[in-house]
N, C-alpha and C positions, 0 to 999 in steps of 0.2 A: 347179533344185531348191529354191532359196530362195523363189522365187515360189510354188511348190506348197505349201511349208510355210506361207507367209504366208496363202495362200488357205484352207488348212485351218484355220489359226488364226482367221481371220475368221468361218468358218462356225460355230465353237463359241462365239462371243462372245455372251453372253446378259445381261451385267450392264446394269442400267438406266442407270447413269452413262455407260457406254461408248456405248450406243445414243443416249442423249440428246446427248452431245457430238458424235458423229460424224454422226448422221443428222438431228437436229432442231434443234440449237442455232443453226445458221446461219440458220434460218428466223425465229427470234426477232430476230436482228440485222437481217434484211431488214425485219421489221415496224417496228422502231425507225426505220430510214431512211425508209420509206414514210410514216410518221407525220410526219416532219419536212417531207417534200415537200408534204403536204396542208395544212400550216400556211400555205402561200402563199394559200390561199383563205379565211383566217379572217375577212377583212373582207367577204367576198362570200357566204358560206354562212350559213344560219340557225343559231342555237344548237342547234335540234333536230337539224339535219343532223349536226353534230359529235357530239352525244350518241349518235346512232344509229351513226355510224362508229366511235367509240371503243368502244362496247359490242360491236359486231360484231367488231372486231379483237381485243378482249380474249377473246371467246368463241373466235375462230379460234386464238389462241395457246394457250388451254387445251386445245382439241381436238388441236392439233398435239402437245402434250406427252403427252396421254393415249392417243392412238391412233397407233400407230407405222407400220403397214404399209398398210392398206386405204385407198388414196387416194380411191376412189369414196365409201366410207363417210364419210371425213373431209369431203369436199366437200358431201355431202348434209347432214350435221350442221351444217356452217358456214352453208349457205344457210338452213337452218331457224332458226339463231341470228340471222341477219340479219333474217328475217321477224319473229321474236319481238321483236327490238329495235325495229323500225319500229312494230309494234303497241303496244308499251309506252311508247316514248319520243317518238314523233312524234304529231302531232294526228290520230290515226286513229280512226275510229268504225266498228265492225262493224255492218252493217245487218241482220244476222240471217239465219237460214236461211229460204228461201222455203217456201210451203206445198207446193210440188211443182216438180220440175225436168222438166217434160214438153216435150220437143222441144229442138232445138238453140238456138232463139231465146231460150228461157227460161234455158238454161244460159249463153248468151252474155251476157244482161243481168245475171245474177247475178255472173258473173266481172267485168264492167265496173264494176258498182256497188261491189263489195267490193275490186276491184283498183286502181281509180283513185286512192283515197286513199294508196296505197303510193308513188305517184310524187311527187317524184323520189328519195325517201329510199332505197328498196330498190335502185334502179339504181346509185346512188352507192356505197352500202356494199358491195353485191355486187361492183361493179367494183374497189373497193379490195382486197377479199379475193382476187379473181382475179389482180390485178396482183402481190400478194404471192406467190401460188403460182408465177406465171410467173418472177418474179425469183429465187425460191428454186431453181427448176429450173435456171435459167441459172447460178446462183451456185455450183453444185457444181464448176465449173471455175475455177481461180485467175485466169486471164487475163480471163475474162468478169466475174468478181467484181470485180477491180481496175477494169475499165472501168466497171462500173455504179457503184462507189463514187465514182470520180473524176467521173463524169458527174453524179451527185447533188450532190456538193459544189460543182461548178462551177455547176450550175443555181441552187442556193441563193445562191451568191456573186454571180452576175449579177443575180438578182432583188433582192438586198440592195443592190447598187450602183446599179441603174438605176431602181428603183421605190421609193416611199416606205414601205418595209417594213423593220423591224429583225429580221434573221434570224440574228444572230451566235450566239445560243444554239442555234438549230436546226443551224447548221453544226457547232458543237462536238459536239453529240450524234451527228450523222452521222459525224464523224471517229471518235468513240469506238466507235460500232457497226461502222464499217468495220474498225477495228483488231481488234475482237473476231471479226468474220467471218474475217479473214485468219488469226487464231490457230487457229480451228476448221479451216480448210482446210490449214494447216500440220500439224496433228495428224492429219488424215485422210491426208495425203501420207506422214507418218511411219509410219502403220499399214500403208499399202500397200508401202512400201519396206523398213521395218525393224520387222517386227511384234514381235520380241522386245523392242526398246526401248520401243515403244508399250505393250506389255503390262505392262512393268515400271512405266512411268509411271502407267498406269491403276490399278495396285494402290495407288497413293498419290495419290488425287484432290486432296486439299487441297494437297499440295506442288506439284501441277501448276497448280491454279487460283489459289492465293493470289498468287504472283509476277505472273501476268498481270493480275489484278485490281488489284494495287498500282500497277503501271506505268501501266496505262491510266487508273486513277483519278487518279494524280498529273498525268498529261497533261491530263485533263479539268479538274481544279481549277486548274491553272496557266493554261489557256486562258480560263477564266471569270473567275478572280480578278484577272488582270493588268488594270490600268486601260487603257481604250481611249485611244490617242493622238489628239490633235486631227487633223482632216482636213488633209493637206498638199496633195493633188491632188484636184480634183473630178473626178467621172466624166465621160467625153466627152458623154454624153447631156445632162446638166445644163448643161455648158458650151455646148453647141450651142443649147439652148433660150434660155439667158441671152443669148447673142450676138444672138439674134433678138428680144430683148425679150419673150420668151414666158414664161409662168409654168410652173414645174415642176409637173406634175399631182400632186394629192393624192387618193388613192383611199380613205382611211379614211372610215368612216361610211356607205359605200354599202350595206354590210350584206347585199346579196343578197336584199332583201325583195320583189323583183318577183314577183308571182303573178297567177293568173288571176282573172277576175271571178267572184265567188261570191255576189254579192248580188242578181243579177238586175236591177240598175238600169240596165243598159246603159252603164255608165261605163267599160267596157273594162278594161285591165290595172289592177290595184290594187297598192298597196304599204302597208307599215306606216309609221306616223308616226315621225318621228325627224329628227335634224339631219344634213346632209351629202349629201342627194340632189342630183343634178345639177340645176342651175337653167336649163340651156340650153333646156329644153323643159318648161314647167310645164303642169299640167292633170291630167286623170284623177281618180281617187279614191284613198282609202287607208283602212286599218283602224287604229283607235286601239291603240297599244302602250303599256301603262301601266307598263312596267318602269322602275325608277329609273335615272337617269343620273348625278346628282350632288346634293349638298346644298350650300346656300349660307348662310353666316353673314353677315348684313348689318346695317348700321345704318340702311338705308332700303329700303323695298320698291321694286322696279324690274323692268323687263324686262332679260334678260341678253343683251346685244347681242353679236353675233359678227362678221358681215361686212356690207359694203354692196356693191351692184352698181349700175353706172351705165349700161351699154349695153343698151338694150331692142331686141330683134330682131323683135318681133312674135310670136315663139313663146315667148320666155323671156328670161333675163338672162345677160350675159357680164361678166367683169371687164375693166377697162381694162388695157392693156399698157404696159410701160415706165415705170411710176410710180416716183417717187423714194422709197426706203426707207432707214432707218438701222438698224444693229444694236441690239438691246435685250437686256438681261440683268437678273436679279434684283438688287435694291438700288437701282434707279433711281427716285428719288422724283419727278422732274419730267421726263416725256417731252416732247419738243418738241410744242407744240400752239398753236392759235389761240384765245386767250381772248376772251370777250365784251368789246367795247369800248363798247357803248351804256351811257350813264350810267343807273344805277339797276337794271341787270340783275344779279341775284345768282346765285351758284352755291352748291351744298351739297356739302360734302366727305363722301363715302360710302366706307367701307371694307368690302370683301367678301372672304371666304375661301371658296374653292371646294374641295370634297372630291369627287374623281371616283370614282364607284362602279363603273364599268364598265372593262374593259380596252381599250376602243377607243382608238385614237390620236386626238388632237385636232389639227385643222388650225389652230385659232386659240385664243386665250385669251378667254373671255367676260368681260363686265363690265357694270356699270350705266352706261349712257350712254357718253360719251367717257371712256376710261381715261386717267388722268393719271400713274400711276406703278405700277410692278411691285415690290412689297415683297420677296417671297420666293416660292420654289417648292420642292417636294419630289418625289422620284421621277422626275426628268427625266434621261434619259441624257446623257452628256457630249457627244455629237455633235449634240444638238438646236441648231438655229440659228434664233433668233427675230428677226423684223424688225418695225419700227414704221413704219406708213404714216401720216404726219402728216395728209395730206389726207382719207383715208378713215377715219382713227382706228381702225386695226386693228393688233392684235398677232398676227402670223401666223407660223407655222412654215414654213420653207422646205420641209421635209418633215414630215408629220404625226408627232407625237411622243407617247409615253406620258407621262402626268402623273398623279401621285397627289393633289397639292393645290397650291394657289397662292393668294397674297393680292395683290389689286390695290386701288388707290385711284382713285376717279372724282370728277370735278367735275360734278354734275348741274345743269343750268340750272333755276332756279326760274321757272316760267311766270308771267309778268305780262302778262295779256291786253291791258291798256290800253296798255302800252309796245309790245307787238307790233303792235297796230293802228296805231300811229303810225310804224312803220318799213316798209321795203319788202322784198319777197322777191327782189329783184334789185338788185345794186349793182355799179357799175363799180369800186369801191374794194375789192372782195373780195380776200382774201389769196391767192387762187388762181383759176384759170380756171373759171368756172361753166358754160361752154358744153356740156361733156359731160353735165351734169345737166339740160340743156334739150333734148337730142337726142331725136328721134323718127323712126322710119322712116315710110314713107308709110302713113298710117292712114285708114280710112274717114271721110268728112266728118261722118257722123252722130255720131262720138265727140266731135269738137271742138265741134259744135253743141250737144250735150248739156252739155258743160262750161260753155259760155257761158250756157246757159239756167239751169243750177243756180246759177251765181255772179252772175246778173244784178243781184240786189239788194245785193250786197256792195260797199262803197265803199272797201275796203282789202284788201291781199293776205291778211292773216291771216283775215279773215272769209270770203274766197273759199275758202281752204283748208278752213276749218271747215264751210262749206256743202257742199263735196264730201264731206268726212268724214261729215257727218250724212246726206247723201243715200244714200250707199252702205250705211251701218249700218241705215237704216230702210227701205230699198227691197228689198234682196235677202236671202232667207233663208239661214242657214248650214246646210251639210250637208257631210259628208266623202265622200259618194258622189253628186256631181252627175251628171246625165244628159247626158253629152257627146255622145250621139247627136244632140242638137239642134244641135250646132255646125256651121255652114256657113261662117262667116268664117275666113280663115287667120290673122287677128289674134286672139290669145287675149283681150285686153282687150275688143275689140269683140264677140267671141262671148259673153263673160260678161255684158256690159251689155245686149245686145239679143237673145240667143238662148238661152243656157243659163239665165241669170237666177237662178242659185244656185251656191253653192260654198263654199270654205274660204279661209283667210287668204291664200294665194298669189294667188287670184283677186281678192280685195278690194284687197290692197296694190298689185298690178300695175295694176289699173284706176285706183286713186287716182293713182299716179305718172303714168300716161298722161294722165288728165284734167287734172292739175295742170300738166304740161308743155305741154299744148295751150293753157293760159292764160298761158304764159310764166313759170311759177313753177319755179325750179331745185329739183328733187326727186330723191331717190334711194331705192332699194329696200333694205330692211334685213332681215336674218334673224338669228335667234338662238332664244331660249327665252322663253316667258311666265314669269311669276313662279314658278309652282309652288304647293305647298300648305304652309301653316304649321300643323302638327298641333296645336300648343299653342293657337293662336287658334281653330282649328276646334272643338276639344274644349271650350274655355272658353265660346265663344258658344253651343254646343249645350247645355251643361249649365247655363248661366245663372249664377245666384248673384252677379250684379253684376260679372261679369268685364268688364274694360275692356282692349281690345287697345291696343298701342302705336300712337299716331296716325301715326307715321312708317312703321309696318310693320316695325320692327326685329325680328329673330328669325332662326330657322333654317328654310329652305324646302327641301323635297324636290322636285326637278325631274325629271320623267319624259319619256320619249320622246313621249308625247302632248302635252307642253307646247311642242314645237318650233313656232315661230311666225315670221311675217313681218309687217312693218309698213312705214311710210314716214317720211321726214324731209324737211322743207322748209327751205331756207336763208333766213335773215333778216339783213339788213344790221346789223352791229354786235352781233348776238346769236349767230349760228352756226346749227347744224342743230337744228331743233325737231321732235320726234316727233309723228306723227299716227296715230291708230288707226281705220282705216275698217272693220274686221271686226266684223260683228254679234255682240254678246254679249261683246266684249272692251273693256277700258279700260286705256289706258297709265298706269301708276302713276308720274306725274311730280310733283315738288314744286310746289305752287301758292303764289303770293305771297298773303300775308294782306291782306284788304281793309282800307282805312283806316277807323278808327273814326268813326262818325257822331255829331256833337255833338247832345245832347238839350237843348232849351231849357227853362228853368225855367218851370213852370206854377203860377200863383198858386192857392192853395186857396180854393174857393168856400165861402162861409159856410153855404150850404145843406147841404154835406156834413157839417158838424158836428152837425146835428140828427138824422142817421140813427141813431147809437147810442142816443139817448134814445128814439126811437120803438120800436126793437127791444126795449129794456128794458121799455117799457110793455106791449108785446105779450106778453112772457114772464111778466108778473105776473098771468096769468089764474087762478092758483090751482093747488094740488096735484092736485085732482080731475080737472081738464081734462087735465093732463099725463099722469096715470095712465091715464085712458081712452084717450088717444091712443097711449101706448106699448103698452097691452094689445091694442088693435085692430090696431095695426101688426104686432105680433108674431104674432097669429093669422093675419093676411093672408100674412105671410112663410112661416109654417109650411104653410099651405094651398097656396101656390104651389109651395113646395119639394116637397110630397108629389105634386102633379100632375106636376111635372117628372121626379121619380123614376119615377113610373108610366109615363111616356111617354119613356123614356130615348133611344130611337132618334131620335124627333122633336126632343128637346132637343139631342142631339149635332149634328144637322143644322143647326138654327137657330144654335147656338153657333159652328159653323164659319163659317157665312155672316156672322155679326156680326163674328167675330174677324178674318176675312180680307177684310172689305169694302174695296173699292178695289184689291184685288190681282188679277192675272190668274190663270187656272186653273193655268198652269205654275208661277207663284210659290207657289201654295197646295200643289201637289204637292211642290215642293222643301222647303217648311217642314214638311209632314207627314212627309216622309222623315227630316228631322232629328229630329222627335219620335219616330218609330219606332226610329231607331238608338239614341237615348237610352234608350228603353224596353228594347230588347234588351240594352243594356249593363247595365241594372239587373237583368236576368234572367240575367246571367252570360255573355252572348254578346259578349265583348270583341273589338275589332279589334286585330290586331297592328300594330306601328309602321309597317311599310312595305307592308302589304297595301292593294290598291285596294278600292274598294267592291264591285266585281264578284267579286274573289277572296274577300272576306269572306262575301258572300251565297252563293257556291258552297259554301263550307265549312259554313255554317249549314244550307243545304238538304240537304247530305249527312248532317248529324246528325239532321234531322227530315224524313224522306222524305215523310211525309204532307203536309207543308207546302211541298214543292218547287214546285208550281205557283204558290202565293201569293208565295214568295220571288222566283221568276223574274218573276212578273207585276209586282210593285211596282218591281223593278229596271228593267224595260223602261220602265215609265211614267216613272220618275224620269229615266232617261237621255234619253228622248225630250223631256221637259220641260226638262232642264238643257242638253243639247247639241244637240237636234234643230233648234232654230231655228224650228219650226212652232208656231203658236198652238193650244194645246189647248182643249178644251171642258169644260163642266160634267160631261158623261158620263165623261170621263177622270178627273176628280177623284173622282166617285162610285165608279168602279171601283177606283181606288187605295185609297180609304178602306175599301171593303168587304173588299178583300184584307188591308189592314193590320189591320182589326178582327178578322178571323179569326185572324191570327197572334197578336195580343194575347190573345184568348180561349183559344187553344190552349196558350200558354206561361204 
């Protein structure tokens, strides 16, 4: 009888709050837990993927709240929301409707062309929505719900323990959502068994909801606010790797940037530029990613050095295992290091403060050259364990950690070429074993023969290394999309030198290390970031007005993903590791010793020189009339020439450009003309925002002036080809650039 009454009561239940709590609220808690689980992929998915997933889940939640019964309708609406999120938030371009869809083949081609850009965003977001529906369906039963909640929390805890990911906050949210889920199931059970009690509670919703919210909220705050205790026991996986002298893997920075070849260059899979990609197999191509990574306040311009690699496999680079490290923490002014011992070698003290702009976890702390001390850091969690490797000069986290900012001090070697030429690049008295930095697998003989040929005229190790550096810089063009279909050799350095013959920094630096080691020079591979851009200097130089940049390069630099870079270092006796930059178009910013002043002998004054002023005075005394006629004739000549030049403005502009840029290459002229064009646009009110790249600025301007979009895109392509392409441009490129730039100026 009671059951009949309860069922009857449930049938007349129409209140929005009651239906929300009993039928739909648990689905929102499922969404919260699923969102915590997908956080595991945050270092592997693109930012666009997360944007699509979040938008799709938000739309799914809204539809779940607004549409109560018709599941089929809800699902159709949610899939439509997923499709809209992909088209709006992912890099999707609609190719337009065809002229006609005649036949199956035309329809198939239309579907492929417009459907392919949806991959993989649509599948991932739709899969997340379907998983939410499936778990919500299972979650109507208390035991299945408890099993799912425990499984989710256990999964997050295991990943947090065994992988370099910090998921404590995600675990806390999963616990809170799970408690809320169980409260909903308890209320549903109360309705089924004691409808009168449930009906009475439902009449006072705030009295029902507020206690639950307070209790769960306090648990959440307590879990997050309590400081984390130091690690007492390491997880078995880490202990097992350490027992075998293996490095605990760090996965941050991989970013999931791997994608297909879209440039048609035959370069195979491509990725976006950035730090942290695996170095075990280098090669392929990449796309420039100009998103900011960090800013650096520094007293000296430098490369921001991260890690070094010693073991060359023929395919890429591996770390050495079992190296001695010591714990490091903020406040250490002097980290253990090997200082230069050669008399006369100076070092320059450089202080840098890094502000990290992204949420990616860092595997290392970057610094200018060898870091000497870690002054302070902010925004680092209490479990972060930092180690110092004296030999490789690395400040490395045992597990990648989130960092907001930090300050380090470096001692950069001041390059004195005369002293380097007088020392050797191999020494039995080195403070550590140099043999790992001379290691080479079996390489083709033509590589070592090429190295011997390049360095044949060098009579010391430093000049031999400089000869290798110069050969690579001047022989091979730079490109981010090398044609790897030309590769036949299994050794990547050999393939670059003799088959591909083009590439980017990883190719150049690897080839330099292999060539140098084949000469017996202890050399290692280094990766980090190039300097970045100093906006104040760029604006000052562009605007002129006598601006003088700091000769040391002091200032604030914005470092982007596109600045990720690799180079090489050679060890010299009594000096230490000296950087070399073999990549075409790059220069390592290292302090250079000042040249000794050259004494100038006193030269006696010739008596004949004293007569010159008297002769000039006599020539000037020819009378006022002669001077007047000369000035008048000269003025008329100047006016006539000026009138002719104005009448033939186009010819004058062409001649002026040739005279102004005489001695420069076409690419250099394009770069200078682009600087003038940007200055002109600035005077016309088209200002660049502080963190926008040039491409982003031009895209915004072409959007404002649709009629000039071809010209804006054209000058940008010419500039990027001249600045980054590495290919020698021609006069026709300069003329085309100037024609488009002149049209922009005239239109604005």
